[in-house]
Steps between C-alpha positions, in 0.01 A plus 500: 500500500415460865280201567374618836626174651757559770799282581371467856181339370687218323815451703568185697502577869623155600837518324780259586792658682810399693763678705838599352683235706295206362724245329458439126397137542209607722411774250486247216289260706263783596457603136419142396264444795312828445519472118641848447771634273644750744542582865485846647778557748366697796612624838253666738236532222749690282606376160872423487513319165357234273627151420378334180521150362769626258717605794471156657570320171812714457619402849431130438701509177792693654514333842467145626170383649654479849612864482139615465452473876789744550372761254250748645214672318673831565802380299301448177195724526453800275521804724372757250138396467247683286187557708157653455247670727156345564323810365665474157292392202575154359603672176796642693585150621492368143728783387750408772481131405581589141764767565694303761433158339367354825194295593441598862478823694507528878236743623639745755331775699693725736805271467293204623450194279127432476462277194618368166350537154594287202410509133288189565295688760404753233431235235270314739245782503482536120751351254393757241600780734867413451466552124317831548768626737778379270340687208473816707866475597595438136304805384670720762843366399426564132380851579822582684707343219330724244555805721872421532532483122289809441229309315139602543303199379128448519409173673190294565404138553341319208555274200812558290400597146796308359525169687159488673604437862345681794763709676615849585499689167704791368392745231721476189394753238153362416506161681477373855777238548622274779850560638656231280345628176566862603872440558537311168411815304 
């Protein structure tokens, strides 16, 4: 289900970034001052990595507070960063959030970092959109699961004839059942 809303329409263009040689203490202070949960590590407008609050907490627990000035962002940053293009639909962004278990995606075009999109950016436009996208992803996952197992099931959204909840339904002989009731049989 494409929404027609592009990542470039929702992304934050004023993302917070630092250079790879920035010390960890400065990174932490920047994150607190700007009220962000991550810093993009850039060099010449190119994405080099990402540093999250979890990375900093790990360093604080493992090292002494004084050592934080000696640790550079490049020492802790994640170098393999999942990115997205500005022309991608926000459904694609939500799929990446779910698949990679992340909350932020740097937006890159022609190897140049141009923005950042987060799950919150998408929820701000319409909280119900998240649920619609999640349902679409769930339906696609279920469809592929059935294909892998060689099951051709008829599906539709509606009210389960056994428990009465509104959900994705599966045809079981003569009844339309939700996933839970369908798997119990």
